[in-house]
TIVO-80028 format. One line per field, with one value per residue (C-alpha): x, y, z; residue in three letters; residue number from 1. Coordinates in Angstrom, 1 decimal, decimal comma, padded with zeros to 4 digits, always signed. Each point is the difference from the previous one (the first is absolute). Layout:
BEGIN
c1 [X;...]
c2 [Y;...]
c3 [Z;...]
code [ALA;...]
pos [NUM;...]
//
This chain:
BEGIN
c1 [-006,7;+002,2;-001,3;+002,2;+000,2;+000,2;+001,2;-002,3;-000,5;+002,5;-002,0;-003,0;+002,1;+002,0;-003,1;-001,8;+003,0;+000,4;-003,7;+000,1;+002,9;-001,8;-003,1;+002,0;-000,7;+002,4;+002,1;-000,6;+002,3;+002,5;-000,4;+001,7;-001,7;+001,5;+002,4;+003,0;-002,1;-002,6;+002,7;+001,4;-003,4;+000,0;+003,5;-000,9;-003,1;+001,8;+003,4;+003,1;+001,9;+003,5;+002,8;-000,3;-003,7;-001,3;-002,8;+000,9;-002,7;+001,9;-001,7;+003,0;-000,8;-003,8;-001,5;-003,6;+001,2;+002,2;-002,7;-002,8;+002,4;+000,9;-003,6;-000,8;+002,7;-000,5;-003,5;+000,9;+000,3;+003,1;+001,7;+003,7;+001,1;+002,7;-001,6;+002,8;+000,3;+002,6;+001,9;-002,2;-003,2;+001,4;+000,6;-003,6;-002,8;-001,4;+000,2;-003,7;-001,1;+002,4;-001,4;-003,6;+000,8;+001,8;-003,0;-002,0;+002,5;+002,3;+003,5;+002,4;+003,7;+002,1;+002,9;+002,7;-001,9;-003,5;-002,2;-000,1;-003,6;-001,5;-003,6;-002,7;-003,7;-000,5;-002,6;-001,9;-002,4;+000,8;+003,4;+001,3;+002,6;+001,7;-000,6;+001,3;+003,1;-001,6;-003,6;+001,4;+000,4;-003,8;-000,6;+002,4;-002,0;-003,3;+001,2;+000,7;-003,2;-001,4;+003,1;-000,4;-001,9;-002,5;-000,3;+002,4;-001,7;+002,3;+000,5;+001,7;+000,3;+002,7;-001,6;+001,1;+001,8;-001,2;-003,5;-001,3;+002,4;-001,5;-003,5;+001,2;+001,2;-003,3;-002,0;+002,1;-000,2;-003,8;+000,1;-000,8;+001,4;+003,3;+000,1;+003,1;+001,5;-000,3;-000,7;+002,8;+002,1;-001,3;+003,3;+001,8;-002,8;+000,7;+003,3;-001,8;-002,8;+002,6;+001,8;-003,3;+000,0;+003,7;-000,1;-003,6;-000,3;-002,9;+000,4;-002,4;+000,4;-001,7;-000,6;-000,6;-003,3;-001,0;-002,0;+003,0;+001,1;+003,4;+000,4;+002,4;-003,0;-000,2;+002,4;-002,9;-001,2;+003,1;-000,7;-000,3;+003,3;+001,9;-001,7;-002,0;-003,7;-001,3;-002,8;-001,1;+000,1;-002,5;+001,8;-000,2;+003,7;+001,2;+001,5;+002,2;-000,1;+001,6;-002,2;-001,7;+001,8;+003,2;-000,8;+000,7;-003,3;-000,1;-000,9;+003,2;+002,6;+000,5;+002,1;-001,3;-000,8;-000,2;+000,0;+001,7;-000,7;-002,2;+002,0;+003,7;+001,2;-001,5;+001,8;+003,3;-001,3;-002,9;+002,2;+002,6;-002,7;-001,6;+003,4;+000,7;-003,3;+001,1;-002,2;+001,2;-001,4;+000,0;-000,2;-000,8;-000,4;+003,5;+001,2;+000,6;+001,9;+003,5;-000,4;-001,0;+002,3;+002,0;-000,2;-002,8;-000,8;+003,6;+000,4;-003,1;+001,3;+003,3;-001,8;-002,1;+003,0;+001,8;-003,0;+000,6;-002,6;+000,4;-000,6;-000,8;-000,8;-000,6;-000,4;-003,4;-000,4;+001,5;-000,5;+001,3;-000,1;+000,1;+002,3;-001,2;+002,1;+001,2;+003,7;+000,2;+003,7;+000,9;-001,1;+002,3;-002,4;+000,2;-003,0;+001,6;-001,4;-003,5;-002,7;-001,8;+003,2;+000,4;-003,6;+000,8;+003,0;-002,2;-002,3;+003,0;+001,3;-003,1;+001,3;+003,8;+002,7;+000,6;+002,7;-001,3;+002,0;-001,9;-002,8;-000,7;-001,5;-003,4;-000,2;-001,2;-003,4;+000,0;+002,6;-001,1;-000,1;+002,6;-001,4;-003,5;+001,0;+002,2;-003,0;-002,8;+000,2;-000,3;-003,3]
c2 [+000,4;-001,9;-002,0;+000,2;-003,2;+001,3;-002,2;-001,1;+002,6;-001,1;+001,7;-002,2;-003,1;+000,1;+000,5;-002,8;-002,3;+000,8;-000,5;-003,4;-001,0;+001,1;-002,0;-003,1;+000,3;-000,8;+002,8;+000,9;-001,5;+002,5;+001,3;+002,5;+003,0;-000,5;+002,8;-000,4;+001,3;-002,7;-002,6;+001,4;-000,4;-003,7;-000,5;+001,5;-002,1;-003,2;+000,4;-002,1;-002,3;+001,1;-002,5;+000,4;-000,9;+003,6;+001,1;+003,2;+002,3;+002,2;+003,3;+001,6;+003,6;-000,5;+002,1;-001,4;-003,6;+001,0;+001,7;-002,5;-002,9;+001,3;+000,0;-003,3;-002,0;+001,6;-001,3;-003,6;-002,1;-002,2;+001,7;+001,0;+002,2;+002,4;+002,8;+001,5;+003,1;+002,0;+002,9;+002,9;-001,7;-000,8;+003,8;+000,9;+000,4;-003,1;+000,7;+001,1;-003,3;-001,9;+001,9;-000,8;-003,7;-000,2;+001,6;-003,0;-002,5;-000,4;-001,4;+001,9;+000,8;+002,2;-001,7;+001,2;-001,5;+001,2;-001,6;-003,3;-001,0;-002,6;-000,3;-000,2;+000,4;+003,8;+001,4;+002,1;+002,7;+003,7;+001,0;+003,4;+000,6;+003,2;-000,2;+003,5;-001,4;-002,9;-001,2;-003,5;-000,1;+000,2;-002,4;-002,6;-000,1;-000,2;-002,9;-002,2;+001,0;-003,5;-001,6;+001,3;-001,2;+002,8;+002,1;+003,0;+003,3;+002,5;+003,5;+002,8;+002,8;+001,9;-000,3;-001,9;+000,8;-001,5;-000,7;-001,6;-002,9;-000,8;+000,2;-002,5;-002,4;+000,4;-000,8;-003,1;-001,3;+000,1;-002,2;-003,7;-001,1;+001,7;+000,1;-000,4;+001,5;+003,5;+003,2;+001,5;+002,8;+003,6;+001,5;-001,5;+001,2;+003,6;-000,1;-000,9;+002,5;+002,7;-001,2;+000,4;+003,7;+000,4;-001,9;+000,5;-003,8;-002,0;-003,4;-002,7;-001,2;-003,4;-001,3;+003,4;+001,1;+003,5;-001,4;-001,4;-000,8;+001,6;+003,4;+000,8;-000,1;+003,6;+000,8;-000,5;+003,4;+001,8;+000,1;+003,8;+000,4;-002,6;+000,2;-003,2;-001,1;-003,5;-001,9;-003,7;-001,6;-002,5;-002,9;+001,6;+000,9;+003,4;+002,2;+003,1;+002,6;+003,5;+002,7;+001,9;+003,3;-001,7;+000,6;+003,7;+001,4;+003,3;-001,7;-002,0;+002,7;+001,0;-002,0;-003,5;-000,2;-003,7;-001,9;-003,4;-001,0;-002,9;-001,0;+000,7;-002,5;+002,1;+003,2;-000,5;-000,8;+002,4;+003,0;-000,9;-000,4;+003,3;+001,8;-001,6;+001,5;+003,4;+000,0;+001,5;-001,4;-000,6;-003,6;-000,6;-003,2;-001,2;-000,6;-003,8;+000,3;+000,2;-003,2;-002,0;-002,1;+003,1;+003,5;+000,8;+003,5;+001,1;-002,0;+001,6;+003,4;-000,8;-001,4;+003,2;+002,2;-002,0;+000,9;+003,6;+000,6;+002,3;-002,3;+000,6;-002,7;-000,8;-003,2;-000,7;+002,3;+000,8;+003,0;+000,4;+002,8;-001,5;+001,8;+001,6;-002,6;-003,3;-000,7;-002,7;-001,0;-003,6;-001,0;-002,3;-001,6;-002,7;-002,0;-000,3;-003,5;+001,4;-001,0;+003,4;+001,8;-002,2;+000,8;+003,8;-000,5;-001,7;+003,0;+002,4;-002,1;+001,1;+003,6;-000,3;-002,7;-002,0;-002,4;-001,9;-002,0;-002,7;-000,4;-003,5;+001,5;-000,1;-003,8;+000,8;+000,9;-000,5;-002,4;+000,5;+003,8;+001,0;-002,2;+001,3;+003,6;-000,1;-001,0;+001,8;+003,3;-001,7;-000,4]
c3 [-026,6;+002,4;+002,9;+003,2;+002,0;+003,5;+002,9;+002,8;+002,7;+002,6;+002,7;-000,7;-000,7;+003,2;+002,2;-001,7;+000,4;+003,7;+000,7;-001,8;+002,2;+003,1;-001,0;-000,9;-003,7;-002,8;-001,4;-003,7;-002,7;-001,5;-003,6;-002,2;+001,7;+003,4;+001,0;+002,3;+002,9;-000,5;-000,1;+003,2;+001,7;-001,0;+001,3;+003,3;+000,3;-001,1;+001,7;-000,9;+002,3;+000,9;+000,6;+003,7;-000,1;+000,4;-002,3;-001,9;-001,4;-002,5;-000,8;-001,7;-000,8;+000,1;+002,8;-000,3;+000,3;+003,0;+002,0;-000,9;+000,6;+003,5;+001,0;-001,6;+001,6;+003,4;-000,1;-001,0;+003,2;+000,2;-003,0;+000,3;-002,9;-000,9;-002,1;-002,0;-002,1;-001,8;+001,6;-001,3;+001,1;+003,5;+000,3;-000,9;+002,6;+001,7;+003,8;+000,3;-001,4;+002,3;+003,1;-000,9;-000,6;+003,3;+001,7;-001,3;+001,4;-003,0;+000,6;-002,2;+000,2;-002,3;-001,8;-002,4;-002,9;+001,0;+002,7;+001,9;+000,5;+002,4;-001,0;+002,6;+000,4;+000,3;+002,4;-002,5;+001,2;+000,0;-001,3;-001,0;-002,7;-001,1;-003,8;-000,9;-001,6;-001,9;-000,4;-000,3;+003,8;+000,3;-003,0;+001,5;+003,2;-001,9;-002,1;+003,1;+001,9;-000,4;+001,6;+003,5;+003,1;-000,9;-003,2;-000,1;+000,6;-001,7;+001,4;-001,8;+002,6;-001,9;-003,4;-003,1;-003,2;-003,3;+001,5;-003,3;+000,5;+003,4;-001,5;-002,7;+002,8;+001,9;-003,2;-000,7;+003,6;-000,4;-003,1;+000,5;-003,3;-001,1;-003,8;-002,1;-002,1;+001,4;-002,0;-002,0;+001,7;+000,0;+001,3;-003,1;-002,2;+000,9;-001,9;-003,2;+000,6;+000,4;-003,1;-002,0;+001,0;-001,0;-003,3;-001,2;-000,6;+001,4;+001,8;+001,1;+003,7;+000,4;+003,5;+001,6;+001,5;+000,9;+002,9;+001,8;+003,6;-000,9;+001,4;-002,9;-002,4;+001,1;-002,8;-002,5;+001,2;-001,1;-003,7;-000,2;+001,7;-001,9;-003,4;-000,4;+000,0;+000,8;-001,7;-000,2;-003,4;-001,4;+001,6;+003,5;+000,0;+001,4;-002,7;+000,7;-002,7;-000,3;+001,3;-002,9;+001,0;+000,8;+003,7;-000,6;+001,1;+001,7;+003,3;+000,0;-000,7;+003,6;+002,6;+000,7;+003,7;+001,0;+003,3;-000,2;+003,6;-001,0;-003,1;+000,6;-002,5;-002,8;+001,0;-001,9;-003,5;+000,3;+000,9;-002,6;-002,7;+000,9;-000,2;-003,4;-001,2;+001,2;+003,0;+003,3;+003,3;+003,7;+001,4;+003,6;+002,1;-000,8;+003,6;-000,6;-003,3;+001,3;+002,0;-003,2;-002,2;-000,7;+001,5;-002,4;+000,9;-000,3;-003,2;-001,6;+000,9;-001,8;-003,1;-000,3;+000,4;-002,7;-002,3;+000,7;+002,6;+002,9;+003,0;+003,7;+002,5;+003,6;+002,0;-001,4;-003,1;-003,3;-002,3;-003,5;-002,6;-003,4;-002,5;-003,2;-001,9;+001,4;+000,2;-002,7;+000,5;+000,7;+003,5;+001,9;+002,5;+002,7;+001,2;+003,5;-000,1;+000,0;-002,5;+000,3;-000,9;-003,1;-001,0;+000,3;-002,2;-002,6;-000,1;-000,3;-002,9;-002,0;+000,0;+000,0;-000,2;+003,2;+001,1;+003,0;+002,5;+001,8;-002,6;+001,3;+003,2;-001,8;+000,7;+003,5;-001,2;-003,9;-001,4;-003,6;+000,3;-002,5;-002,8;+000,7;+000,3;-003,1;-002,1;+001,7;-001,9;-003,4;-001,8]
code [MET;ARG;SER;VAL;GLU;LEU;PRO;TYR;ALA;LYS;SER;LEU;ALA;ASN;ARG;VAL;MET;THR;LEU;ARG;ALA;VAL;ARG;GLY;GLU;SER;LEU;PRO;GLU;PRO;ASP;ALA;TRP;TRP;SER;ASP;ASP;ILE;TRP;ALA;MET;ARG;ARG;VAL;LEU;GLU;PRO;SER;LEU;ARG;ALA;ASP;GLY;LEU;LYS;VAL;ALA;GLN;ALA;GLY;PRO;ALA;GLY;THR;ALA;TYR;ARG;PHE;GLY;LEU;ALA;TYR;TRP;ALA;ALA;GLN;PRO;GLY;ALA;GLU;VAL;LEU;LEU;ALA;ALA;ASP;GLU;ARG;LEU;ARG;GLN;ARG;PRO;ILE;GLN;PRO;LEU;VAL;ASP;SER;LEU;ARG;ALA;LEU;GLY;ALA;LYS;LEU;GLU;SER;SER;PRO;GLU;GLY;TRP;ARG;ILE;TRP;GLY;THR;ARG;LEU;SER;GLY;GLY;PRO;VAL;ALA;VAL;ASP;ALA;ARG;GLN;SER;SER;GLN;PHE;ALA;SER;ALA;LEU;LEU;LEU;ILE;SER;GLU;CYS;GLY;ALA;ALA;PRO;ILE;GLN;LEU;GLN;LEU;PRO;LYS;GLY;VAL;VAL;SER;ALA;PRO;TYR;VAL;ALA;MET;THR;GLU;ALA;LEU;VAL;ARG;GLU;LYS;ALA;LEU;THR;TRP;PRO;PRO;GLU;ARG;ASP;TRP;SER;SER;ALA;LEU;VAL;PHE;LEU;ALA;ALA;VAL;GLY;LEU;THR;GLN;GLU;ALA;VAL;ARG;LEU;PRO;GLY;LEU;ARG;LEU;ALA;SER;LEU;GLN;GLY;ASP;ALA;ARG;CYS;SER;ASP;TRP;GLY;ARG;GLU;LEU;GLY;PHE;VAL;LEU;ARG;THR;ASP;ALA;ASP;GLY;VAL;LEU;VAL;ALA;GLU;PRO;ALA;ALA;ASP;GLY;GLY;ASP;ALA;GLU;SER;THR;ARG;GLY;PRO;TRP;MET;VAL;ASP;PHE;GLY;ASN;THR;PRO;ASP;LEU;ALA;MET;PRO;ALA;ALA;VAL;ALA;ALA;ALA;LEU;ARG;GLY;ARG;SER;GLY;ARG;ALA;THR;GLY;LEU;GLN;THR;LEU;ASN;ALA;LYS;GLU;SER;PRO;ARG;LEU;ASP;ALA;THR;ALA;ARG;LEU;LEU;ALA;ASP;LEU;GLY;CYS;ALA;VAL;ARG;SER;GLY;SER;ASP;TRP;LEU;GLU;TRP;ASP;ALA;PRO;LEU;ALA;LEU;ASP;SER;SER;VAL;LYS;GLU;LEU;ASP;SER;LEU;GLY;ASP;HIS;ARG;MET;ALA;PHE;CYS;ALA;ALA;LEU;ILE;SER;LEU;ARG;CYS;PRO;VAL;ARG;LEU;ALA;GLY;ALA;ASP;ALA;VAL;ALA;LYS;SER;PHE;PRO;ASP;PHE;TRP;ARG;GLN;PHE;GLY;ARG;ALA;PRO;ARG;THR]
pos [1;2;3;4;5;6;7;8;9;10;11;12;13;14;15;16;17;18;19;20;21;22;23;24;25;26;27;28;29;30;31;32;33;34;35;36;37;38;39;40;41;42;43;44;45;46;47;48;49;50;51;52;53;54;55;56;57;58;59;60;61;62;63;64;65;66;67;68;69;70;71;72;73;74;75;76;77;78;79;80;81;82;83;84;85;86;87;88;89;90;91;92;93;94;95;96;97;98;99;100;101;102;103;104;105;106;107;108;109;110;111;112;113;114;115;116;117;118;119;120;121;122;123;124;125;126;127;128;129;130;131;132;133;134;135;136;137;138;139;140;141;142;143;144;145;146;147;148;149;150;151;152;153;154;155;156;157;158;159;160;161;162;163;164;165;166;167;168;169;170;171;172;173;174;175;176;177;178;179;180;181;182;183;184;185;186;187;188;189;190;191;192;193;194;195;196;197;198;199;200;201;202;203;204;205;206;207;208;209;210;211;212;213;214;215;216;217;218;219;220;221;222;223;224;225;226;227;228;229;230;231;232;233;234;235;236;237;238;239;240;241;242;243;244;245;246;247;248;249;250;251;252;253;254;255;256;257;258;259;260;261;262;263;264;265;266;267;268;269;270;271;272;273;274;275;276;277;278;279;280;281;282;283;284;285;286;287;288;289;290;291;292;293;294;295;296;297;298;299;300;301;302;303;304;305;306;307;308;309;310;311;312;313;314;315;316;317;318;319;320;321;322;323;324;325;326;327;328;329;330;331;332;333;334;335;336;337;338;339;340;341;342;343;344;345;346;347;348;349;350;351;352;353;354;355;356;357;358;359;360;361;362;363;364;365;366;367;368;369;370;371;372;373;374;375;376;377;378;379]
//
């Protein structure tokens, strides 16, 4: 049975790194399990010096580093930093966080490369943020709560998407000692759980815990839908095995109705895996997907259609009717620079031939993915 070496959970890693910087603690030393997004967080927290003397914090395509970095540097008195990002990220939502930081006294100015930031001591106290587009707006403010003249009292009058991520941030902020390394990544694990259901081959998943701060650990509850069961072996390692009935129990033959509002990063591979197993479904809570690294809702609809599904979608939902037999012709796919799209292509490759452009997009969250995935189904 293969063991899959998952990367660190970047959601945990980036919060811990930001909190360490806020508290004046040293940042952790890199190792082989850092993804591109974790490296981006370090670059943002340790900016480089440009020839003209300006400090540049380069987020590249990493949205977490960009949003957390904006809040961090705004709260560092005397700092003058250019927070830079690639074109796609500069087009993604950030204005609600900018508005909330300015309400606390932040000095920020938009630039062609990102944001010019003049750090100052923020006022703290009550501040509202519209977190319907990204929970990271709320998390960014919570992470700098200790920097202000008074603790930040976060208000979410319009609600929040992906609420478990805010709960994760709140839990870490309460921690006095921030441990490293973090837990391994549940959102990456979903791809391997789905592969177990598709290949009927078990895998070990060291470094994962069922009792996790990660909201994406919710995927551990989808064994009936995706055809796997979880157990802990004698060494305390989580093992994913094929469901005894192949996941084809009477209770799972109807459409899968699932709300991804709290776990939108799981929507793409989960829907594709279900369709590959012949399961129809309706996914809701998808309102943020088209503003991610790629237009994910639209991209998922195209993938499902390529598999022969009848697809219907709206701004925050997607329905698919799985075909009686999958279209097993060669799939010419493009990751669109999105690691989640590449993960979906990997799952599709278990059922039909795939040629994938932009396969290296997986480095954003899982640099070693293709080596690990290629061996995972073997016993």
